[in-house]
Backbone as CSV, one residue per row, in Angstrom:
resi,resn,N_x,N_y,N_z,CA_x,CA_y,CA_z,C_x,C_y,C_z
1,MET,133.442,110.812,123.877,134.780,111.127,123.014,136.210,111.453,123.574
2,ALA,137.043,110.751,122.925,138.416,110.443,123.435,138.961,112.183,123.562
3,ARG,139.617,112.323,124.393,140.192,113.715,124.555,141.712,113.528,125.248
4,ALA,142.769,114.322,124.535,144.023,114.424,124.716,144.542,115.655,124.179
5,TRP,145.467,116.163,125.078,145.850,117.914,124.761,147.204,117.952,125.284
6,ILE,148.127,118.875,124.474,149.345,119.507,124.962,149.450,120.415,125.527
7,TYR,150.242,120.412,126.989,150.626,121.718,127.428,152.047,121.856,127.410
8,ASP,152.198,123.303,127.090,153.651,123.906,126.705,154.057,124.191,128.500
9,ARG,154.775,123.625,128.824,155.221,124.005,130.190,156.203,125.421,130.492
10,ASN,156.463,125.835,129.491,157.047,126.674,129.132,156.506,128.054,129.759
11,GLU,155.278,127.963,129.597,154.166,129.084,129.752,154.220,129.366,131.117
12,SER,154.641,128.380,131.932,154.638,128.679,133.388,156.077,128.954,133.788
13,LYS,155.791,130.203,135.093,157.056,130.710,135.675,157.790,129.666,136.411
14,SER,157.206,129.094,137.258,157.838,128.018,137.981,158.309,126.911,137.418
15,TYR,157.764,126.805,135.779,158.819,125.744,135.067,159.925,126.525,134.727
16,ARG,159.820,127.608,134.476,161.179,128.284,133.479,162.192,128.496,134.872
17,GLU,161.694,128.628,136.216,162.814,128.862,137.230,163.270,127.421,137.483
18,SER,162.397,126.211,137.587,163.258,125.231,137.548,164.226,124.642,136.867
19,VAL,163.847,125.377,135.273,164.980,124.646,134.275,166.124,125.593,134.397
20,ALA,166.003,126.609,134.887,167.284,127.571,135.218,168.099,127.081,136.364
21,ARG,167.401,126.357,137.176,168.044,125.997,138.418,168.615,124.887,138.050
22,ALA,168.064,123.989,137.118,168.671,122.745,136.668,169.923,122.882,136.276
23,ARG,170.206,123.841,135.005,171.063,124.376,134.353,172.077,124.563,135.161
24,LYS,171.579,125.624,135.982,172.853,125.993,136.947,173.615,125.034,137.600
25,GLY,173.092,124.015,138.370,173.533,122.874,138.987,173.742,121.689,137.962
26,LYS,173.795,121.992,136.734,174.294,121.000,135.732,173.527,119.863,135.784
27,ARG,172.032,119.849,135.935,171.200,118.760,136.032,170.718,118.773,134.558
28,LYS,170.028,118.008,134.410,169.120,117.633,133.117,167.786,118.359,133.593
29,PRO,167.384,119.427,132.885,165.987,120.292,132.913,164.817,118.984,132.782
30,PRO,163.643,119.464,133.810,162.505,118.594,133.296,162.230,118.947,132.062
31,GLN,161.520,117.607,131.408,160.725,117.890,130.160,159.922,118.849,130.082
32,ARG,159.752,119.648,128.731,158.987,120.736,128.531,157.335,120.448,128.283
33,TYR,156.998,119.351,127.516,155.767,119.407,127.184,155.198,118.520,128.105
34,LEU,153.797,118.351,128.278,153.160,117.306,128.937,151.918,116.934,128.178
35,VAL,151.387,116.008,127.599,150.397,115.313,126.828,149.278,114.981,128.038
36,CYS,148.600,115.635,128.338,147.284,115.390,128.891,146.199,114.609,128.390
37,TYR,145.427,113.985,129.187,144.059,113.037,128.669,143.498,112.551,129.373
38,VAL,142.333,112.246,129.460,141.279,111.778,129.902,141.294,109.912,129.855
39,ASP,141.673,109.228,130.623,141.601,107.906,130.506,140.175,107.021,130.301
40,LYS,140.441,106.120,130.041,138.873,105.341,129.784,137.950,104.855,131.012
41,ASN,138.563,105.402,132.295,138.005,105.406,133.625,137.458,106.777,133.860
42,GLY,137.591,107.914,133.376,137.706,109.154,133.477,138.249,109.727,134.266
43,LYS,139.469,109.417,134.362,140.428,109.960,135.479,141.677,110.656,134.351
44,GLN,141.983,112.118,134.760,143.140,112.737,134.048,144.339,112.447,134.516
45,ARG,144.754,112.225,133.266,146.585,111.764,133.500,147.394,112.611,132.648
46,GLN,148.363,112.506,132.644,149.616,113.242,131.895,151.037,112.498,132.044
47,GLU,151.502,112.731,130.816,152.582,112.093,130.536,153.877,113.431,130.062
48,SER,154.896,112.967,130.271,156.167,114.218,129.766,156.566,113.910,128.292
49,ALA,157.135,114.840,127.529,157.794,114.663,126.282,158.821,115.547,126.210
50,ALA,159.764,115.591,125.730,160.923,116.235,125.587,160.779,117.363,124.626
51,THR,160.156,116.987,123.396,159.896,118.049,122.348,158.560,117.755,121.884
52,LYS,157.993,118.931,121.110,156.721,118.948,120.631,156.457,118.317,119.666
53,SER,157.105,117.632,118.887,156.836,116.210,117.766,156.760,114.969,118.509
54,GLN,157.570,115.002,119.694,157.184,113.818,120.460,155.851,113.677,121.248
55,ALA,155.612,114.749,121.608,154.460,114.933,122.461,152.981,114.843,121.613
56,GLU,153.269,115.686,119.824,152.370,115.199,119.131,151.955,113.584,118.751
57,ALA,153.089,113.091,118.621,152.989,111.678,118.376,152.301,110.745,119.368
58,ARG,152.679,111.259,120.521,151.993,110.497,121.569,150.623,110.924,121.621
59,GLN,149.968,112.166,121.553,149.057,112.713,121.847,148.057,111.855,120.354
60,THR,148.538,111.519,119.228,147.912,110.945,118.293,147.606,109.353,118.850
61,GLU,148.837,108.953,119.048,148.582,107.497,119.525,147.467,107.157,120.646
62,LEU,147.552,108.369,121.544,146.549,108.173,123.068,145.239,108.247,122.349
63,LEU,144.874,109.354,121.453,143.602,109.513,120.734,143.173,108.206,120.001
64,ALA,143.872,107.481,119.379,143.443,106.530,118.586,143.328,105.270,119.523
65,SER,143.980,105.115,120.749,143.748,104.022,121.856,142.485,104.510,122.404
66,LEU,142.582,105.399,122.900,141.298,105.534,123.554,139.836,105.583,122.719
67,ALA,140.158,105.840,121.467,138.764,105.862,120.806,138.659,104.384,120.305
68,GLY,139.609,103.654,120.306,139.696,102.127,119.939,139.358,101.104,120.721
69,GLY,139.340,101.727,122.044,139.162,100.952,123.229,140.303,100.269,123.274
70,THR,141.421,100.557,122.608,142.989,99.446,123.178,143.881,100.356,124.058
71,TYR,143.328,101.184,124.539,144.151,102.242,125.635,144.618,101.123,126.818
72,ILE,146.000,101.364,127.535,146.583,100.550,128.361,147.015,101.239,129.312
73,ASP,146.813,101.421,130.609,147.653,102.244,131.682,149.226,102.015,131.421
74,PRO,149.976,103.193,131.226,151.199,102.832,131.082,152.207,102.425,132.495
75,THR,151.520,102.899,133.545,152.065,102.247,135.067,151.573,100.793,135.014
76,VAL,150.630,100.318,134.335,150.433,98.830,134.440,151.422,98.220,133.331
77,ALA,151.308,98.660,132.312,152.193,97.947,131.215,153.785,97.746,131.633
78,ARG,154.195,98.784,132.583,155.246,98.498,132.689,156.116,98.093,134.036
79,VAL,155.058,97.340,134.470,155.818,96.416,135.685,156.388,95.472,134.858
80,LYS,157.588,94.814,136.162,158.654,94.213,135.565,158.051,92.966,135.176
81,PHE,158.736,92.085,134.360,158.287,90.921,134.159,158.080,89.791,135.139
82,GLU,158.895,89.746,136.049,159.492,88.721,137.425,157.990,89.058,138.040
83,GLU,157.473,90.410,138.218,156.528,90.425,139.090,155.026,89.797,138.673
84,VAL,155.062,90.004,137.161,153.836,89.321,136.690,154.244,87.907,136.640
85,ALA,155.381,86.995,136.441,155.452,85.911,136.025,155.113,85.275,137.460
86,GLU,155.680,85.671,138.623,155.308,85.271,139.895,154.035,85.518,140.046
87,LYS,153.100,86.256,139.520,151.515,86.018,139.860,150.849,84.906,139.009
88,TRP,151.568,84.937,138.031,150.927,84.061,136.684,151.400,82.759,137.483
89,LEU,152.167,82.197,137.856,152.965,81.023,138.217,151.982,80.566,139.841
90,GLU,151.735,81.689,140.433,150.858,81.124,141.646,149.674,80.996,141.638
91,SER,148.952,81.682,140.302,147.529,81.523,139.899,147.504,80.087,139.463
92,ARG,148.325,79.248,139.189,148.262,78.033,138.141,147.644,76.795,139.106
93,VAL,146.744,77.012,139.583,146.121,75.892,140.484,145.482,74.701,139.972
94,ASP,145.961,74.772,138.198,144.849,73.768,137.634,145.842,72.992,137.154
95,ILE,146.997,72.933,137.411,148.155,71.804,136.725,148.805,71.141,137.983
96,ARG,149.354,70.147,137.836,149.686,69.069,138.584,151.194,69.691,139.463
97,PRO,151.488,69.379,140.682,152.589,69.750,141.128,153.839,69.554,140.555
98,SER,153.865,68.384,139.541,155.195,68.600,139.121,155.307,69.310,137.926
99,THR,154.266,69.533,137.241,154.046,70.560,136.105,154.722,72.189,136.671
100,TRP,153.945,72.342,137.672,154.416,73.656,138.293,155.769,73.902,139.180
101,TRP,156.387,72.555,139.326,157.788,72.672,139.340,158.340,72.790,138.317
102,ASN,158.142,72.173,137.384,158.705,72.268,136.116,158.611,73.789,135.602
103,TYR,157.522,74.306,135.463,157.441,75.832,134.986,158.520,76.646,135.988
104,ARG,158.482,76.491,137.356,159.551,76.994,138.389,160.978,77.150,137.779
105,GLY,161.061,75.727,137.528,162.790,75.563,137.165,162.653,76.420,135.817
106,LEU,161.996,76.194,134.955,162.388,76.908,133.649,162.370,78.529,133.540
107,LEU,161.565,79.114,134.605,161.314,80.395,134.923,162.854,80.915,135.566
108,ASP,163.306,80.164,136.647,164.298,80.353,137.523,165.560,80.332,136.536
109,ASN,165.462,79.001,135.905,167.023,79.029,134.853,167.138,79.397,133.919
110,HIS,166.202,79.898,133.185,166.225,80.339,131.826,165.352,81.639,131.142
111,VAL,164.330,81.883,131.806,163.550,82.908,131.333,163.380,84.281,132.268
112,LEU,163.627,84.319,133.681,163.802,85.502,134.475,165.238,85.699,134.427
113,PRO,166.222,85.085,134.197,167.442,86.155,133.941,167.759,86.889,132.707
114,GLN,166.935,86.491,131.939,166.832,87.597,130.519,165.605,88.421,130.683
115,TRP,164.738,88.106,131.299,163.229,89.095,131.324,162.891,89.506,132.258
116,GLY,163.337,88.962,133.763,162.646,89.086,134.917,162.821,90.837,135.355
117,ASP,163.900,91.727,135.050,163.912,93.163,135.300,163.346,94.283,134.268
118,MET,162.829,93.598,132.870,162.373,94.267,132.007,160.801,94.454,131.889
119,PRO,160.356,95.630,131.709,158.942,95.688,131.970,158.592,95.036,130.877
120,VAL,157.401,94.812,131.153,156.720,93.983,130.003,156.286,94.540,128.950
121,ASP,156.060,95.810,128.903,155.597,96.496,127.414,156.992,96.585,126.556
122,ALA,158.463,96.492,127.315,159.495,96.458,126.742,159.950,95.440,125.826
123,ILE,159.280,94.498,126.314,159.443,92.670,125.506,159.059,92.929,123.915
124,ASP,159.886,92.589,122.975,159.189,92.560,121.752,159.863,91.194,120.739
125,GLY,159.265,90.825,119.990,159.757,89.301,119.233,161.276,89.540,118.878
126,GLU,161.534,90.575,118.412,163.080,90.907,117.924,164.060,90.401,118.890
127,ASP,163.955,90.608,120.059,164.522,90.409,121.204,164.466,88.900,121.646
128,ILE,163.139,88.466,121.385,162.522,86.941,121.800,163.467,86.004,121.212
129,ARG,163.666,86.566,119.699,164.132,85.633,118.795,165.695,85.481,118.950
130,ALA,166.281,86.571,119.500,167.833,86.899,119.859,167.663,85.671,121.294
131,TRP,166.934,85.781,121.654,167.072,85.245,123.208,166.893,83.338,123.046
132,ILE,166.335,83.054,121.675,165.897,81.729,121.511,167.188,81.024,120.612
133,ALA,167.890,82.248,119.966,169.310,81.732,119.139,170.346,81.742,120.507
134,LYS,170.261,82.598,121.339,171.471,82.800,122.447,171.228,81.130,123.373
135,LEU,170.122,80.538,123.458,169.904,79.716,124.535,170.159,78.256,123.680
136,LEU,170.099,78.533,122.302,170.984,77.479,121.532,172.227,77.323,121.399
137,LYS,172.863,78.230,121.625,174.307,78.351,121.283,175.255,77.832,122.407
138,SER,176.452,77.302,121.962,177.375,76.927,123.124,178.105,77.948,123.842
139,ASP,178.220,77.959,125.137,179.288,78.698,125.695,180.734,78.564,125.701
140,ARG,180.994,78.396,124.526,182.444,78.332,124.298,182.766,76.997,124.684
141,GLY,182.030,75.850,124.268,182.231,74.683,124.781,182.342,73.868,125.901
142,THR,181.311,74.706,126.975,181.521,74.555,128.145,180.154,73.867,128.545
143,GLY,179.520,73.522,127.331,178.148,72.791,127.552,177.201,73.263,128.211
144,GLY,177.274,74.911,127.664,176.148,75.613,128.479,174.993,75.794,127.563
145,ALA,174.860,75.120,126.199,173.750,75.153,125.159,172.690,74.164,125.545
146,LEU,171.651,74.767,125.280,170.380,73.869,125.511,170.038,73.069,124.342
147,GLY,169.222,72.048,124.181,168.759,71.406,123.144,167.513,71.972,122.626
148,PRO,167.082,71.759,121.370,165.831,72.143,121.022,164.384,72.159,122.054
149,SER,164.260,70.959,122.405,163.149,70.816,123.375,163.332,71.096,124.407
150,THR,164.445,71.950,125.325,164.570,72.522,126.375,163.913,74.107,125.734
151,VAL,164.674,74.576,124.825,164.263,75.682,124.659,162.791,75.981,124.348
152,ARG,162.204,75.130,123.525,160.599,75.294,123.206,160.219,74.953,124.500
153,LEU,160.568,74.666,125.645,159.438,74.755,126.782,159.849,75.920,127.520
154,ALA,161.208,76.377,127.765,161.544,77.790,127.925,160.509,79.079,127.309
155,TYR,160.721,78.847,126.077,160.057,79.818,125.401,158.066,79.703,125.650
156,GLY,157.946,78.271,125.995,156.435,78.293,126.173,156.053,78.881,127.508
157,VAL,156.775,78.842,128.459,156.665,79.460,129.823,156.861,81.226,129.451
158,LEU,157.468,81.563,128.794,157.503,83.142,128.636,156.180,83.430,127.805
159,ALA,156.018,82.476,126.746,154.751,82.835,126.123,153.326,82.863,126.785
160,MET,153.359,81.590,127.601,152.469,81.840,128.604,152.172,83.004,129.351
161,VAL,153.086,83.503,130.254,153.135,84.592,131.291,152.577,85.794,130.205
162,LEU,153.163,85.946,129.073,152.938,87.067,128.194,151.723,87.073,127.611
163,ASP,150.780,85.677,127.502,149.308,85.723,127.009,148.508,86.302,128.383
164,TRP,149.048,85.989,129.672,148.187,86.270,130.481,148.033,87.649,131.138
165,CYS,149.204,88.749,130.244,149.085,90.002,130.324,148.173,90.768,129.457
166,VAL,147.697,89.960,128.335,146.532,90.670,127.469,145.394,90.462,127.789
167,PRO,144.397,91.092,127.791,144.476,92.354,127.495,145.220,93.895,128.286
168,ARG,145.010,93.309,129.667,145.378,94.334,130.576,146.649,95.055,130.482
169,ARG,147.707,94.217,130.347,148.976,94.969,130.188,149.369,95.098,128.798
170,LEU,149.146,94.495,127.719,149.345,94.070,126.549,148.320,94.077,125.667
171,ASN,148.295,94.961,124.655,147.370,94.172,123.420,147.755,93.245,122.778
172,ARG,148.718,92.805,122.673,149.095,91.554,122.200,150.315,90.894,122.538
173,ASN,150.610,89.432,122.297,151.350,88.893,122.720,152.886,88.828,121.741
174,PRO,153.944,89.580,122.203,154.903,89.603,121.269,155.603,88.163,120.979
175,ALA,155.423,87.238,121.816,155.984,86.296,121.423,155.469,85.040,120.578
176,ARG,154.155,85.345,120.425,153.418,84.425,119.415,153.845,84.754,117.580
177,GLY,153.742,83.528,117.161,154.206,83.799,115.588,155.628,83.407,115.564
178,ILE,156.461,83.094,116.623,157.514,83.084,116.437,158.142,81.699,116.246
179,LYS,159.078,81.609,114.949,159.484,80.329,114.586,160.421,79.551,115.331
180,LEU,160.568,78.566,115.881,160.922,77.493,116.956,161.514,76.684,116.428
181,PRO,163.033,76.197,117.023,164.046,75.168,116.380,163.184,74.048,116.454
182,ALA,163.641,73.218,115.522,163.106,71.993,115.137,163.663,70.952,116.238
183,VAL,162.804,69.940,116.549,163.375,68.994,117.225,164.031,67.861,116.553
184,PRO,165.104,67.551,116.650,165.558,66.497,115.666,165.007,64.873,116.345
185,GLU,165.396,64.030,115.349,164.886,62.594,115.824,165.712,62.263,116.989
186,ALA,165.379,61.721,118.113,166.048,61.180,119.096,167.258,60.233,118.660
187,GLU,168.164,60.441,119.370,169.597,59.515,119.124,169.676,58.549,120.393
188,HIS,169.677,57.378,120.045,169.748,56.367,121.298,171.388,56.402,122.235
189,VAL,170.987,56.814,123.358,172.164,57.217,124.046,172.272,55.727,125.089
190,TYR,173.591,54.940,125.259,173.480,54.282,126.321,174.522,54.246,127.355
191,LEU,173.869,54.447,128.668,175.322,54.565,129.530,175.731,53.528,129.954
192,THR,177.077,53.556,130.561,177.830,52.441,131.130,177.102,52.366,132.650
193,TYR,177.272,51.270,133.383,176.767,51.052,134.737,177.438,52.261,135.797
194,ALA,178.435,52.834,135.406,179.006,53.606,136.481,178.008,54.882,136.167
195,GLN,177.800,55.252,134.879,177.337,56.512,134.312,175.910,56.623,134.957
196,VAL,175.123,55.601,135.099,173.619,55.007,135.737,173.784,55.688,137.155
197,GLU,175.020,54.977,137.765,175.152,55.400,139.209,174.988,56.521,139.518
198,ALA,175.741,57.309,138.716,176.352,58.958,138.434,174.862,59.514,138.663
199,LEU,174.159,59.184,137.541,173.299,59.980,136.951,172.142,59.898,138.151
200,ALA,171.989,58.727,138.846,170.747,58.533,139.865,171.205,58.989,141.261
201,ASP,172.829,59.158,141.541,173.050,60.017,142.780,172.784,61.303,142.522
202,SER,172.846,61.972,141.413,172.563,63.515,141.087,171.480,63.842,141.067
203,ALA,170.770,62.981,140.570,169.417,63.161,140.391,168.497,63.153,141.730
204,SER,169.285,62.366,142.570,168.500,62.477,144.284,168.676,63.536,144.893
205,GLY,169.512,64.415,144.564,170.076,65.574,145.404,169.743,66.912,144.792
206,LEU,168.971,66.757,143.577,168.441,68.015,142.987,167.720,69.137,144.036
207,THR,167.933,70.342,143.884,167.228,71.334,144.733,166.857,72.256,143.704
208,THR,165.704,73.382,144.242,165.190,74.347,143.652,166.450,75.518,143.892
209,LYS,166.409,76.563,143.607,167.069,77.738,143.640,166.785,78.161,145.327
210,TYR,165.840,77.930,145.690,165.512,78.034,147.019,166.013,77.187,148.307
211,SER,166.995,76.173,147.643,167.671,75.148,148.434,167.016,74.124,149.264
212,LYS,165.564,73.774,148.298,164.618,72.922,148.771,164.726,71.779,147.748
213,PRO,164.494,70.354,148.124,164.386,69.533,147.157,163.398,69.972,146.204
214,THR,163.610,69.067,144.998,162.643,69.053,143.916,161.441,67.987,144.229
215,ALA,160.397,68.332,143.767,159.244,67.624,143.745,159.251,66.229,143.595
216,MET,160.671,65.617,142.723,160.760,64.565,142.650,161.999,63.794,143.213
217,SER,162.749,64.458,143.789,164.154,64.082,144.161,164.148,62.986,145.066
218,ALA,163.022,63.022,145.997,163.383,61.937,146.805,162.830,60.550,146.069
219,VAL,162.652,60.551,144.935,162.255,58.912,143.823,162.915,59.107,143.014
220,ASN,163.698,59.925,142.713,164.538,60.176,141.385,165.719,58.916,141.359
221,ARG,166.327,58.348,142.268,167.113,57.616,142.434,166.705,56.111,142.287
222,ALA,165.791,56.123,142.956,165.109,54.513,142.674,164.310,54.302,141.155
223,LEU,163.741,55.565,140.573,163.092,55.318,139.170,164.293,55.399,138.150
224,ILE,165.115,55.909,138.253,166.030,55.620,137.550,166.981,54.295,137.087
225,LEU,167.038,53.708,138.820,167.939,52.373,138.488,166.624,51.375,138.078
226,LEU,165.332,51.580,138.284,164.481,50.815,137.871,164.386,51.022,136.439
227,LEU,164.248,51.862,135.845,163.973,52.049,134.075,165.523,51.249,133.518
228,ALA,166.724,51.714,134.418,167.995,51.282,133.737,168.191,49.990,133.832
229,TYR,167.700,49.037,134.923,168.038,47.630,134.939,166.821,46.960,134.684
230,THR,165.831,47.419,134.838,164.925,46.314,134.081,164.350,46.245,132.841
231,GLY,164.696,47.468,132.183,163.806,47.910,130.779,162.883,48.071,130.586
232,MET,161.974,48.535,131.779,161.016,49.056,131.426,160.578,50.101,130.941
233,ARG,159.489,50.260,130.290,159.050,51.472,129.203,157.936,52.072,129.700
């Protein structure tokens, strides 16, 4: 049977004294109410709340999750996204090295800058939609916008990491069910000889954020020149 109860800390002399000291020192007093409960492993836990209404709302939420089997340890759910993403990526022994490095690049360049420092349970669908729109917008003509295909790839990595968090850290993945930008039909772009050489040179010098050559940098130049000048498809 689920158990959760509220304790008013104001009944304790030591708490009243700590509040007085905090006010005297012009500090924020400790929160008055404790929501105490027994988790699914039989361990007694507690969370603080500033008001009785907040404590009662949390008590109701805890009773429902404990009874329904959906309870998640808050300390596990509040881990930063970056920590979980790194564990997820290291666990991907089922993919090719080139795919692994593609995921690494998408994380470093597009996903972690937005979500890295955020607790996993603080990520919601509304913010994900705003992030997708931000990636699609140009940085005032600086060429910073991403194409729909790259945005979909970055979103895919975010969604896979959040999938990995279910059910231990999240009850559901907030990234699922979000409408993604459509990928337009590809336009044919033809490079000049000088542009082909510049592209090949740049591709051969690609590095990760750790200043290490990417998985394909050693062969990029030869591959680009082969495709450009032989017409191979």
